DOMARMI-545979 format. One line per field, with one value per residue: residue in three letters; x, y, z negated of N, C-alpha, C, O in turn; residue number from 1. Coordinates in steps of 0.05 Angstrom, whole numbers. Layout:
<atoms>
residu = (ALA  ...) .
n_c1 = (X  ...) .
n_c2 = (Y  ...) .
n_c3 = (Z  ...) .
ca_c1 = (X  ...) .
ca_c2 = (Y  ...) .
ca_c3 = (Z  ...) .
c_c1 = (X  ...) .
c_c2 = (Y  ...) .
c_c3 = (Z  ...) .
o_c1 = (X  ...) .
o_c2 = (Y  ...) .
o_c3 = (Z  ...) .
num = (NUM  ...) .
</atoms>
This chain:
<atoms>
residu = (MET  SER  LEU  ALA  LYS  PRO  LEU  LEU  PRO  GLN  GLY  ALA  ALA  LEU  ALA  ALA  PRO  ALA  THR  ARG  ALA  LYS  VAL  MET  SER  THR  LEU  PHE  ALA  ALA  LEU  CYS  LEU  THR  LEU  LEU  PRO  TRP  ALA  ASP  GLY  LEU  ARG  TRP  LEU  LEU  PRO  ASP  LEU  THR  LEU  MET  VAL  LEU  LEU  TYR  TRP  CYS  ILE  HIS  ALA  PRO  ARG  LEU  ALA  GLY  LEU  GLY  ILE  ALA  PHE  ALA  LEU  GLY  LEU  LEU  THR  ASP  VAL  THR  HIS  GLY  LEU  LEU  LEU  GLY  LEU  ASP  ALA  LEU  ALA  TYR  CYS  GLY  ALA  ALA  PHE  VAL  ALA  LEU  MET  VAL  GLN  LYS  ARG  LEU  GLU  GLY  PHE  ASP  VAL  PRO  ARG  GLN  THR  LEU  GLN  LEU  ALA  PRO  LEU  LEU  LEU  GLY  LYS  GLU  ALA  LEU  VAL  LEU  THR  LEU  GLY  LEU  ALA  PHE  GLY  ARG  GLY  GLU  ALA  ASP  TRP  ARG  TYR  LEU  ALA  ALA  GLY  LEU  LEU  ALA  ALA  LEU  LEU  TRP  LEU  PRO  LEU  ALA  MET  LEU  LEU  ASP  ARG  VAL  ALA  GLY  ARG  PRO  VAL  PRO  GLU  SER  GLU  HIS  SER) .
n_c1 = (-951  -966  -1020  -1027  -1015  -949  -917  -875  -856  -840  -793  -809  -841  -813  -788  -740  -691  -697  -657  -611  -604  -652  -689  -672  -674  -729  -750  -726  -749  -803  -799  -783  -829  -864  -844  -858  -887  -947  -1015  -1036  -1089  -1103  -1068  -1080  -1103  -1064  -1033  -985  -935  -882  -882  -916  -886  -843  -869  -883  -832  -816  -849  -836  -781  -752  -701  -674  -702  -713  -722  -683  -678  -731  -732  -694  -718  -764  -744  -722  -769  -795  -761  -764  -818  -825  -844  -854  -794  -779  -830  -855  -816  -822  -874  -865  -828  -860  -900  -869  -848  -893  -908  -863  -867  -913  -899  -891  -943  -969  -942  -960  -1011  -1054  -1053  -1102  -1121  -1078  -1085  -1131  -1109  -1069  -1094  -1114  -1064  -1042  -1080  -1076  -1025  -1031  -1068  -1037  -996  -1027  -1050  -1004  -982  -1021  -1017  -968  -974  -977  -1007  -1078  -1136  -1147  -1185  -1190  -1142  -1140  -1164  -1124  -1099  -1139  -1142  -1090  -1095  -1131  -1099  -1061  -1064  -1054  -1002  -973  -976  -947  -897  -886  -875  -829  -795  -789  -820  -860  -919  -983  -1021  -1075  -1077  -1058  -1097) .
n_c2 = (5024  4957  4926  4873  4807  4784  4736  4705  4694  4750  4787  4783  4740  4699  4634  4607  4561  4491  4456  4402  4385  4401  4370  4317  4317  4325  4279  4240  4253  4241  4186  4170  4184  4148  4102  4103  4072  4052  4038  3971  3960  4005  4011  4002  4049  4087  4136  4136  4171  4178  4168  4209  4256  4246  4249  4303  4327  4306  4334  4389  4393  4362  4346  4333  4293  4233  4173  4139  4154  4143  4087  4071  4091  4060  4008  4014  4022  3974  3938  3957  3951  3898  3875  3842  3840  3893  3906  3955  3986  3980  4001  4054  4072  4069  4107  4153  4157  4168  4217  4247  4247  4278  4325  4380  4396  4387  4422  4470  4473  4494  4476  4448  4429  4397  4357  4331  4310  4277  4240  4191  4168  4160  4126  4085  4065  4040  4001  3972  3952  3920  3884  3859  3838  3800  3767  3744  3713  3739  3748  3765  3787  3850  3900  3947  3974  4006  4052  4082  4106  4141  4174  4195  4227  4265  4288  4313  4368  4398  4377  4392  4447  4454  4434  4471  4516  4498  4492  4544  4568  4618  4646  4636  4689  4689  4671  4713  4749) .
n_c3 = (-795  -808  -843  -846  -870  -875  -831  -852  -920  -962  -1002  -1070  -1063  -1043  -1054  -1097  -1076  -1091  -1139  -1142  -1194  -1220  -1193  -1203  -1260  -1271  -1247  -1279  -1328  -1317  -1308  -1359  -1389  -1367  -1388  -1441  -1500  -1485  -1503  -1495  -1478  -1450  -1410  -1356  -1341  -1337  -1299  -1245  -1261  -1245  -1190  -1174  -1187  -1153  -1103  -1104  -1100  -1051  -1018  -1029  -1032  -989  -973  -1019  -1045  -1023  -984  -1005  -1059  -1073  -1067  -1106  -1153  -1152  -1158  -1210  -1238  -1229  -1256  -1309  -1321  -1314  -1268  -1204  -1171  -1129  -1115  -1133  -1111  -1056  -1051  -1069  -1030  -984  -997  -1003  -952  -920  -943  -930  -875  -866  -889  -874  -862  -911  -944  -927  -948  -1002  -1072  -1089  -1039  -1024  -1061  -1042  -995  -1015  -1048  -1022  -1013  -1064  -1086  -1049  -1060  -1110  -1094  -1058  -1092  -1125  -1088  -1065  -1111  -1125  -1079  -1085  -1129  -1179  -1234  -1247  -1209  -1224  -1217  -1241  -1243  -1199  -1216  -1238  -1194  -1178  -1223  -1221  -1175  -1195  -1233  -1203  -1192  -1243  -1252  -1206  -1211  -1259  -1244  -1204  -1235  -1262  -1220  -1205  -1167  -1135  -1165  -1137  -1106  -1119  -1171  -1201  -1215) .
ca_c1 = (-944  -988  -1028  -1030  -997  -927  -916  -857  -857  -821  -787  -813  -857  -794  -781  -712  -690  -695  -630  -610  -607  -680  -703  -665  -683  -758  -755  -718  -769  -827  -793  -784  -857  -877  -834  -868  -904  -975  -1032  -1041  -1116  -1106  -1046  -1091  -1111  -1040  -1024  -956  -923  -857  -890  -927  -864  -828  -884  -880  -806  -816  -863  -824  -751  -749  -673  -664  -717  -720  -728  -664  -687  -756  -726  -680  -738  -782  -730  -721  -797  -800  -745  -774  -845  -825  -859  -839  -773  -783  -858  -858  -796  -835  -896  -853  -817  -882  -913  -850  -846  -917  -906  -842  -877  -933  -889  -896  -971  -976  -930  -976  -1036  -1053  -1053  -1127  -1122  -1058  -1098  -1148  -1092  -1052  -1111  -1113  -1037  -1039  -1097  -1064  -1002  -1042  -1080  -1015  -983  -1046  -1053  -979  -979  -1039  -1007  -944  -981  -970  -1031  -1105  -1146  -1159  -1189  -1189  -1117  -1145  -1171  -1099  -1095  -1158  -1133  -1067  -1105  -1142  -1077  -1042  -1066  -1038  -974  -961  -973  -925  -871  -881  -862  -803  -779  -786  -836  -877  -947  -1000  -1034  -1101  -1074  -1051  -1121) .
ca_c2 = (5000  4938  4916  4844  4791  4775  4708  4693  4708  4772  4796  4766  4716  4678  4615  4598  4532  4472  4446  4373  4380  4403  4347  4292  4318  4321  4251  4225  4258  4226  4158  4166  4185  4123  4081  4104  4049  4057  4016  3951  3962  4029  4011  4003  4076  4104  4142  4132  4197  4178  4171  4236  4275  4240  4260  4332  4335  4299  4356  4415  4392  4336  4339  4324  4270  4218  4145  4126  4160  4128  4059  4068  4094  4037  3986  4019  4018  3945  3925  3965  3940  3869  3868  3828  3859  3905  3912  3984  3998  3980  4020  4082  4079  4074  4132  4175  4159  4182  4244  4261  4250  4300  4345  4408  4401  4388  4446  4493  4472  4500  4451  4432  4415  4376  4336  4316  4295  4257  4220  4164  4157  4151  4103  4064  4054  4022  3978  3956  3937  3900  3863  3843  3822  3777  3750  3729  3698  3755  3757  3762  3811  3869  3923  3972  3988  4027  4077  4098  4122  4163  4192  4209  4248  4286  4301  4325  4397  4408  4369  4409  4474  4453  4431  4497  4534  4488  4497  4572  4576  4641  4641  4647  4715  4685  4666  4737  4764) .
ca_c3 = (-810  -808  -869  -844  -885  -858  -825  -871  -946  -965  -1029  -1094  -1056  -1035  -1075  -1099  -1068  -1113  -1142  -1147  -1223  -1227  -1181  -1218  -1288  -1272  -1241  -1302  -1349  -1310  -1313  -1388  -1397  -1359  -1405  -1469  -1507  -1484  -1513  -1474  -1468  -1433  -1390  -1329  -1335  -1336  -1272  -1240  -1261  -1230  -1162  -1170  -1186  -1129  -1080  -1106  -1090  -1023  -1004  -1033  -1028  -976  -971  -1045  -1054  -999  -986  -1023  -1086  -1077  -1071  -1132  -1174  -1151  -1171  -1239  -1249  -1228  -1277  -1335  -1325  -1312  -1244  -1183  -1162  -1103  -1110  -1135  -1093  -1030  -1053  -1071  -1004  -966  -1004  -997  -922  -910  -953  -914  -848  -865  -908  -865  -864  -939  -956  -920  -962  -1030  -1088  -1087  -1013  -1026  -1077  -1023  -977  -1029  -1062  -1010  -1015  -1092  -1089  -1032  -1074  -1130  -1080  -1047  -1114  -1134  -1067  -1063  -1136  -1122  -1058  -1095  -1154  -1203  -1249  -1237  -1196  -1243  -1199  -1258  -1238  -1179  -1230  -1242  -1170  -1179  -1244  -1211  -1157  -1212  -1248  -1185  -1195  -1265  -1249  -1186  -1223  -1278  -1229  -1191  -1255  -1267  -1196  -1200  -1144  -1142  -1171  -1115  -1113  -1131  -1199  -1215  -1225) .
c_c1 = (-969  -994  -1031  -1008  -974  -927  -898  -858  -834  -817  -792  -829  -838  -788  -752  -711  -686  -666  -632  -614  -637  -695  -697  -675  -713  -765  -748  -739  -795  -823  -794  -812  -872  -868  -843  -886  -933  -991  -1038  -1069  -1121  -1085  -1057  -1099  -1088  -1032  -994  -943  -897  -863  -901  -906  -847  -842  -882  -854  -803  -829  -847  -794  -744  -719  -661  -678  -726  -726  -708  -671  -712  -750  -713  -700  -757  -769  -728  -749  -803  -786  -757  -802  -847  -841  -841  -819  -777  -812  -863  -839  -809  -858  -886  -842  -839  -895  -894  -847  -869  -916  -885  -851  -897  -924  -895  -925  -979  -965  -946  -1003  -1032  -1057  -1079  -1129  -1101  -1070  -1115  -1132  -1076  -1069  -1111  -1085  -1033  -1056  -1087  -1040  -1011  -1054  -1058  -1001  -1001  -1048  -1027  -974  -997  -1028  -984  -949  -974  -996  -1057  -1113  -1160  -1162  -1190  -1163  -1120  -1153  -1147  -1093  -1114  -1151  -1108  -1075  -1116  -1120  -1057  -1041  -1050  -1008  -960  -957  -950  -898  -865  -866  -833  -784  -774  -800  -854  -906  -964  -1015  -1061  -1100  -1066  -1075  -1138) .
c_c2 = (4983  4929  4886  4830  4781  4745  4693  4708  4729  4778  4776  4741  4693  4660  4609  4569  4514  4462  4416  4367  4382  4378  4322  4293  4314  4292  4233  4228  4242  4196  4152  4167  4159  4100  4082  4081  4056  4033  3997  3953  3985  4031  4014  4032  4096  4110  4140  4160  4199  4182  4199  4257  4271  4252  4291  4341  4327  4321  4382  4416  4365  4327  4328  4299  4255  4189  4130  4130  4144  4099  4054  4071  4071  4013  3989  4014  3988  3931  3932  3954  3910  3859  3852  3848  3868  3913  3942  3998  4001  4001  4049  4090  4085  4101  4156  4178  4174  4211  4260  4266  4274  4323  4374  4415  4405  4413  4471  4495  4483  4474  4436  4417  4393  4352  4318  4299  4273  4235  4193  4152  4146  4126  4079  4050  4033  3997  3960  3939  3914  3877  3846  3827  3797  3757  3733  3717  3713  3764  3753  3788  3828  3895  3949  3987  4009  4053  4094  4115  4146  4184  4208  4231  4271  4302  4315  4356  4407  4401  4387  4437  4475  4451  4456  4516  4524  4494  4526  4583  4599  4632  4652  4671  4711  4680  4691  4751  4748) .
c_c3 = (-812  -837  -869  -860  -867  -854  -845  -897  -948  -994  -1050  -1087  -1047  -1058  -1074  -1091  -1093  -1115  -1148  -1177  -1231  -1217  -1198  -1247  -1290  -1265  -1265  -1325  -1343  -1315  -1343  -1399  -1390  -1377  -1434  -1475  -1507  -1493  -1489  -1462  -1449  -1412  -1361  -1321  -1331  -1307  -1269  -1238  -1245  -1200  -1156  -1169  -1161  -1104  -1080  -1093  -1060  -1006  -1005  -1030  -1015  -973  -997  -1055  -1029  -1004  -1004  -1052  -1092  -1083  -1098  -1155  -1175  -1164  -1201  -1252  -1250  -1252  -1305  -1341  -1323  -1288  -1225  -1171  -1133  -1097  -1111  -1116  -1065  -1030  -1054  -1044  -984  -971  -997  -967  -911  -919  -937  -886  -845  -883  -899  -868  -894  -953  -950  -935  -991  -1046  -1087  -1060  -1011  -1040  -1059  -1004  -990  -1043  -1049  -1013  -1043  -1097  -1072  -1045  -1094  -1116  -1068  -1069  -1123  -1114  -1065  -1088  -1135  -1101  -1067  -1122  -1179  -1216  -1235  -1223  -1217  -1228  -1215  -1252  -1216  -1191  -1235  -1218  -1169  -1200  -1236  -1192  -1173  -1226  -1230  -1188  -1218  -1263  -1229  -1196  -1243  -1264  -1213  -1210  -1260  -1244  -1191  -1176  -1153  -1147  -1148  -1124  -1125  -1161  -1215  -1228  -1243) .
o_c1 = (-991  -976  -1038  -986  -980  -936  -904  -862  -812  -835  -781  -829  -847  -783  -740  -729  -673  -653  -653  -627  -646  -712  -716  -684  -723  -783  -762  -745  -807  -841  -804  -819  -889  -883  -838  -899  -943  -981  -1044  -1073  -1140  -1084  -1044  -1102  -1092  -1026  -979  -942  -891  -850  -895  -906  -838  -829  -881  -853  -788  -821  -844  -782  -732  -714  -640  -667  -745  -733  -716  -669  -715  -762  -720  -700  -765  -783  -732  -750  -815  -798  -759  -808  -867  -852  -817  -827  -779  -817  -874  -845  -806  -861  -897  -846  -836  -901  -903  -845  -866  -922  -889  -844  -898  -941  -904  -932  -994  -978  -946  -1016  -1010  -1063  -1078  -1139  -1105  -1064  -1114  -1140  -1072  -1058  -1107  -1083  -1021  -1047  -1088  -1036  -1000  -1050  -1061  -996  -992  -1047  -1029  -964  -988  -1030  -980  -930  -967  -1006  -1059  -1100  -1182  -1143  -1192  -1163  -1104  -1151  -1149  -1084  -1107  -1153  -1106  -1063  -1112  -1123  -1038  -1020  -1033  -991  -938  -936  -934  -879  -842  -848  -815  -761  -757  -794  -864  -916  -960  -1022  -1070  -1120  -1067  -1072  -1158) .
o_c2 = (4993  4924  4874  4840  4771  4730  4671  4732  4725  4774  4753  4722  4670  4669  4606  4553  4522  4459  4406  4347  4365  4367  4308  4273  4301  4281  4214  4209  4231  4183  4131  4151  4150  4081  4064  4070  4066  4011  4006  3948  3985  4050  4025  4037  4119  4092  4141  4172  4220  4198  4210  4275  4290  4264  4303  4359  4341  4326  4396  4437  4348  4304  4315  4286  4264  4181  4111  4111  4134  4087  4035  4055  4062  3998  3970  4003  3979  3914  3915  3949  3898  3837  3850  3869  3851  3926  3954  4020  4021  4016  4067  4113  4103  4116  4176  4201  4192  4229  4283  4286  4287  4339  4390  4437  4423  4425  4490  4516  4482  4454  4411  4394  4372  4329  4294  4278  4252  4215  4173  4127  4124  4108  4056  4026  4011  3975  3936  3916  3892  3853  3822  3805  3776  3733  3711  3711  3700  3786  3739  3809  3822  3911  3970  4012  4027  4074  4119  4138  4168  4208  4231  4253  4294  4326  4328  4368  4425  4416  4395  4450  4494  4465  4462  4530  4541  4501  4534  4604  4599  4612  4675  4674  4728  4683  4691  4763  4758) .
o_c3 = (-818  -853  -889  -864  -845  -872  -853  -897  -937  -1010  -1050  -1103  -1044  -1081  -1053  -1099  -1112  -1094  -1157  -1184  -1247  -1231  -1206  -1258  -1308  -1277  -1271  -1338  -1361  -1324  -1351  -1417  -1404  -1380  -1450  -1457  -1528  -1492  -1467  -1438  -1434  -1397  -1344  -1297  -1323  -1292  -1289  -1216  -1233  -1187  -1135  -1152  -1148  -1087  -1059  -1077  -1046  -984  -985  -1027  -1027  -971  -996  -1073  -1015  -1027  -1018  -1068  -1114  -1100  -1112  -1174  -1197  -1178  -1216  -1274  -1269  -1265  -1322  -1365  -1328  -1288  -1229  -1163  -1115  -1077  -1092  -1106  -1052  -1011  -1041  -1035  -968  -953  -987  -957  -895  -903  -930  -873  -824  -891  -916  -876  -901  -970  -965  -935  -1002  -1034  -1086  -1060  -999  -1033  -1060  -996  -977  -1051  -1063  -1015  -1046  -1111  -1081  -1041  -1096  -1126  -1069  -1065  -1129  -1121  -1064  -1087  -1144  -1105  -1058  -1137  -1199  -1210  -1215  -1226  -1226  -1227  -1203  -1257  -1214  -1179  -1237  -1221  -1161  -1196  -1242  -1193  -1166  -1231  -1239  -1188  -1214  -1270  -1233  -1190  -1243  -1271  -1208  -1202  -1262  -1248  -1175  -1165  -1175  -1135  -1139  -1148  -1140  -1175  -1240  -1249  -1253) .
num = (1  2  3  4  5  6  7  8  9  10  11  12  13  14  15  16  17  18  19  20  21  22  23  24  25  26  27  28  29  30  31  32  33  34  35  36  37  38  39  40  41  42  43  44  45  46  47  48  49  50  51  52  53  54  55  56  57  58  59  60  61  62  63  64  65  66  67  68  69  70  71  72  73  74  75  76  77  78  79  80  81  82  83  84  85  86  87  88  89  90  91  92  93  94  95  96  97  98  99  100  101  102  103  104  105  106  107  108  109  110  111  112  113  114  115  116  117  118  119  120  121  122  123  124  125  126  127  128  129  130  131  132  133  134  135  136  137  138  139  140  141  142  143  144  145  146  147  148  149  150  151  152  153  154  155  156  157  158  159  160  161  162  163  164  165  166  167  168  169  170  171  172  173  174  175  176  177) .
</atoms>
């Protein structure tokens, strides 16, 4: 009998597949957290939790969270924040598309390596919203909003670990000891 790690997970290491109810409830909770009345002076620092949860599910349950969900969430975010209609929808679709294209690679990484891969995507979303907002005459150039993308990258680790628990994914062996 070989002591080598099996190519495919065996026994307790298998994750139960995500259900549509878990995906939709976590996306709804993230949207509700985004809608909380945050102080206007700190609004630029607020990471896009809805996008982060969407990206998590695009990586771990791509059949349940795709471009249609991304577009609908983006439109809801645009309407609730009073942004140019379609601005966040375009950014969410772009981020979800990239995440779906590299989904197999991202799924193979542990959470800290996923953070390094997703940081440019989260920062790029903020830059795209800022650039398109400026191009269509929506406000002034406030580059502090890019800090939200950096904060989102820093928060990816705890959010992914929390969503792993919600999804019922097994705890990596390095966390047992």
